[in-house]
VOGU-3710 file (C-alpha; in Angstrom, 3 decimals, decimal comma):
1> mnelvtallf> 9,977/12,654/20,029  6,467/13,426/21,425  3,248/13,152/19,148  3,586/13,914/15,698  0,515/15,463/13,880  1,444/16,460/10,495  4,169/15,197/8,237  5,040/17,587/5,328  6,179/15,491/2,120  7,779/17,039/-1,119
11> pgqgsqepgm> 7,709/15,155/-4,516  10,451/14,662/-6,916  11,209/13,775/-10,331  8,095/12,233/-11,995  5,356/14,560/-10,436  5,978/17,245/-13,096  3,025/18,405/-15,212  2,098/21,022/-17,443  1,386/24,441/-15,867  2,832/23,262/-12,420
21> grdvaeadad> 2,935/25,946/-9,820  1,395/28,680/-12,247  -1,708/29,205/-10,165  -0,030/30,018/-6,980  2,730/31,945/-8,794  0,022/34,218/-10,556  -1,732/35,014/-7,330  1,231/35,943/-5,302  4,189/38,230/-6,339  6,740/36,554/-4,099
31> imdlwkkaer> 6,197/33,098/-5,414  6,327/34,755/-8,982  9,829/35,975/-8,154  10,863/32,565/-6,785  10,384/31,259/-10,508  12,156/34,224/-11,760  14,809/33,828/-9,414  14,894/30,154/-10,426  15,223/30,835/-13,967  18,172/33,301/-13,423
41> isgiklreiy> 20,196/30,888/-11,187  19,584/27,854/-13,783  19,873/30,125/-16,762  16,725/28,547/-18,484  13,192/29,696/-19,198  11,582/27,618/-16,914  8,200/29,169/-17,342  8,045/28,852/-20,980  8,761/25,081/-20,724  6,479/24,282/-17,947
51> wenensdmaw> 3,600/26,925/-18,392  3,563/27,642/-22,020  4,289/24,541/-24,248  2,625/21,217/-23,130  4,825/19,547/-25,907  8,020/20,519/-24,292  10,322/18,162/-22,552  9,275/18,387/-19,098  11,395/15,472/-18,124  14,619/17,278/-19,096
61> tralqpalta> 16,635/16,884/-15,873  18,490/20,207/-15,999  15,276/22,115/-16,068  12,936/20,140/-14,029  15,133/20,151/-10,959  14,857/23,744/-10,344  11,372/23,711/-11,870  9,852/21,502/-9,606  11,835/22,833/-6,607  10,113/26,300/-7,348
71> tnlgywmrlr> 6,813/24,772/-7,585  7,003/22,697/-4,458  8,403/25,922/-2,527  5,912/27,896/-4,068  2,803/25,808/-2,745  4,412/25,812/0,643  5,085/29,383/0,655  0,997/29,785/0,407  0,419/26,991/3,002  3,378/27,882/5,761
81> hklkpactag> 1,250/30,412/7,805  -1,722/27,744/7,955  0,101/24,507/8,677  2,483/23,615/11,493  4,142/20,298/10,480  5,802/18,114/13,030  8,172/16,905/10,508  9,218/16,668/6,670  10,496/14,502/4,149  11,164/14,869/0,391
91> hslgeyssla> 11,606/11,989/-2,133  14,863/12,314/-3,916  14,974/15,789/-5,496  12,100/16,716/-2,938  14,243/16,179/-0,350  15,917/19,785/-0,937  12,526/21,266/-0,556  12,084/19,581/2,836  15,635/21,199/3,761  14,396/24,615/2,591
101> asgvlsidsv> 10,918/24,272/4,537  12,473/23,294/7,881  14,830/25,974/7,481  18,092/24,266/7,318  18,915/25,858/3,960  17,760/29,207/2,723  15,622/28,968/-0,395  18,085/30,674/-2,567  20,738/28,050/-1,674  18,205/25,299/-2,464
111> leltslrgrl> 17,459/26,783/-6,023  21,188/27,206/-6,362  21,995/23,796/-5,445  19,260/22,050/-7,183  20,027/24,037/-10,236  23,443/22,449/-10,354  21,982/19,106/-9,084  20,119/19,095/-12,430  22,770/20,113/-14,511  25,327/17,435/-13,123
121> mseadpkgkg> 22,706/14,707/-13,088  21,833/15,662/-16,691  25,598/15,562/-17,852  26,889/12,612/-15,733  26,255/10,208/-18,306  26,799/11,650/-21,764  27,350/8,195/-23,655  23,742/7,025/-22,481  25,255/4,227/-20,458  22,515/3,956/-17,700
131> amaallklpl> 18,701/3,961/-17,272  15,965/3,357/-14,787  12,813/1,487/-14,657  9,664/1,165/-12,295  9,584/-2,460/-11,185  5,803/-3,177/-10,526  3,591/-5,809/-8,878  6,477/-7,591/-7,415  6,964/-8,095/-3,747  10,619/-7,121/-2,195
141> aeaeavvaea> 11,886/-10,595/-2,257  11,022/-10,935/-5,840  12,241/-7,538/-6,768  15,802/-8,435/-5,324  15,568/-11,559/-7,363  15,166/-9,879/-10,390  17,847/-7,459/-9,693  20,045/-10,499/-8,840  19,499/-12,350/-11,933  19,697/-9,702/-14,205
151> gkktgemlli> 22,815/-8,367/-12,780  24,442/-11,964/-12,759  23,058/-12,559/-16,563  24,787/-9,276/-17,753  27,693/-8,955/-15,496  26,589/-5,362/-15,139  25,539/-2,888/-12,307  21,901/-2,872/-11,160  20,341/-2,347/-8,063  17,002/-0,924/-6,353
161> anyntpgqfv> 17,197/2,596/-6,206  13,909/3,602/-4,890  11,882/1,509/-2,094  8,532/3,488/-2,993  5,954/1,004/-1,658  6,032/-2,709/-0,781  4,696/-3,234/-4,514  6,673/-0,507/-6,509  10,334/-0,195/-6,664  12,558/1,463/-9,001
171> isgtkaaiea> 15,700/-0,050/-10,375  18,966/1,575/-11,681  21,836/0,379/-13,541  23,159/-0,030/-17,096  20,816/-0,233/-19,956  21,753/-3,851/-20,672  21,054/-4,683/-17,060  17,744/-2,940/-17,276  16,789/-4,828/-20,293  17,664/-8,000/-18,714
181> aqecakakkg> 15,516/-7,027/-15,783  12,302/-6,227/-17,994  12,401/-9,935/-19,201  13,225/-11,291/-15,584  10,114/-9,412/-14,383  7,956/-10,533/-17,001  8,819/-14,129/-16,213  7,794/-13,593/-12,583  4,395/-12,172/-13,662  5,501/-8,324/-13,030
191> ravplavsga> 6,512/-5,557/-15,053  9,690/-3,342/-15,522  8,608/-0,022/-17,244  11,481/2,116/-18,542  11,478/5,704/-17,065  12,269/8,656/-19,032  15,327/9,808/-17,399  18,809/10,665/-18,295  20,887/8,178/-16,326  20,952/5,677/-13,514
201> fhsplmeeaa> 20,087/8,025/-10,767  20,457/7,006/-7,011  23,338/4,507/-8,223  27,444/4,531/-8,309  27,000/5,705/-11,719  26,169/8,907/-10,158  29,722/9,385/-8,517  31,423/11,684/-10,506  28,176/14,171/-10,260  28,201/13,510/-6,433
211> kelakelrka> 31,685/14,643/-5,779  31,057/17,872/-7,522  27,688/18,783/-5,924  29,404/17,803/-2,306  31,905/20,566/-2,917  28,984/23,169/-3,108  26,690/21,328/-0,597  29,965/21,939/1,866  30,084/25,543/1,043  26,432/26,057/1,725
221> swskakfpvy> 25,189/27,675/5,085  23,276/24,908/7,039  21,234/25,367/10,191  19,504/23,295/12,547  16,187/22,108/11,558  12,966/23,688/12,888  11,332/20,432/12,697  12,881/17,111/11,848  13,696/15,833/8,233  13,507/12,164/7,445
231> cnvsgrplse> 16,184/11,500/5,127  16,167/9,218/1,986  19,378/7,776/2,893  18,234/6,448/6,386  14,735/6,923/6,582  15,304/8,499/10,031  14,723/11,752/11,435  17,669/14,332/11,607  17,768/17,878/13,042  21,358/18,898/13,295
241> agdllamair> 23,027/20,625/10,442  26,278/18,602/10,233  24,413/15,240/10,274  21,779/16,617/7,521  24,660/17,623/5,435  26,560/14,469/5,608  23,092/12,524/4,434  22,646/15,287/1,580  26,246/14,583/0,388  25,348/10,640/0,279
251> qmtssvlwid> 21,892/10,936/-1,327  22,685/11,158/-5,017  24,414/7,769/-5,149  22,406/5,988/-2,285  18,656/4,328/-2,547  15,863/6,174/-1,737  14,532/4,435/1,426  10,617/5,922/1,237  8,882/2,778/2,934  11,148/3,234/5,669
261> tirqqwqdga> 10,581/7,000/5,899  6,783/6,668/6,109  6,660/4,036/8,326  9,070/5,828/10,527  6,988/8,942/10,776  4,009/6,719/11,455  5,988/5,071/14,283  6,922/8,246/15,535  3,230/9,464/15,681  2,547/11,232/12,216
271> rrfvecgpkt> -1,315/10,818/11,607  -1,638/13,716/9,020  0,347/13,608/5,448  0,357/16,688/3,587  1,957/16,426/0,039  3,121/19,897/-1,184  3,664/19,935/-5,000  1,940/18,996/-8,097  0,048/15,530/-8,321  -0,617/13,105/-5,630
281> vltkmvipil> 2,246/10,695/-5,987  3,336/10,781/-2,603  0,164/10,768/-0,483  -1,160/7,634/-3,037  1,939/5,840/-1,684  1,124/6,175/2,068  -1,503/3,630/2,598  -0,008/0,818/0,520  3,340/1,454/2,805  1,429/1,613/5,920
291> aavdpeakdn> -0,984/-1,236/5,372  1,648/-3,881/5,858  2,578/-2,515/9,585  -1,104/-1,689/10,648  -4,115/-2,988/8,728  -6,284/-0,194/10,377  -3,700/2,484/9,325  -5,990/4,011/6,707  -8,450/4,640/8,996  -6,552/6,505/11,565
301> itlasvgsga> -4,786/8,949/9,020  -5,687/11,900/7,030  -4,102/12,595/3,611  -4,167/16,047/1,622  -2,545/17,221/-1,339  -1,839/20,709/-1,930  -1,163/20,885/-5,691  -3,929/23,440/-6,819  -4,673/27,239/-6,024  -7,778/26,112/-4,425
311> aatef> -6,205/23,751/-2,526  -3,229/25,953/-1,330  -5,470/28,679/-0,471  -8,465/26,958/1,387  -6,308/24,623/3,293
//
């Protein structure tokens, strides 16, 4: 691959905030129609949840997945005529926004798939067996040790679901295993902070939901990417429709290799990272990820976050 200039990044669950996407939707009828379409497809009053009521359950997976997708793509719609990305990546749910931005899937298809994905993941653990936690202040070797110790102690499933930065990982497994991991992390001077999710995402506990989603993924119309998509499952760039479909089928039960993704984009030439969505979760991860590869990386990259009306229109 020749020199990469701009890597387009899309966030996933955890980046939601009150009023997300409202600014650009109210300024652009096409983006407002996008939200209305997401509401029709999901059967949920998304704008009421995310725009009108700050006390609503914004972490509700079934609503969050189509709402955040509409937010991400709304910002991308305002930006796409001003920015020519060389590649893209999305964190977990955000990967679907990448597939739309790169032309692999239509926006309508992505709204349908993320609405279904949200429902399936929300219903995947009716007994509340699974949980997730952010593992902080521990390097990878110690994070892996926490997972091994807690798993051995409880005899239950536990794994690293998200490799976010060299000092931040997300673990996924049964509630008993997560609780044990909290004690193990504390003993190692780290922290395991429980996350507000409805199950053990990116783990084998999502297997049945993944099978149901795979049926619809196979029915969708997949095209070759206009620019490479760096996939969560491998952290590597793909452009061919069949390859991207195969990765999407595996994504729900596989770990998110975000460290590998950003490092590979850097190695392939990316020097500007633009986050398209609310907050600045992903751009804040770039420097700690690259610091271990090149201590001078922070002086050689540009970070931008397009999560407000002003940023989206003045970029």
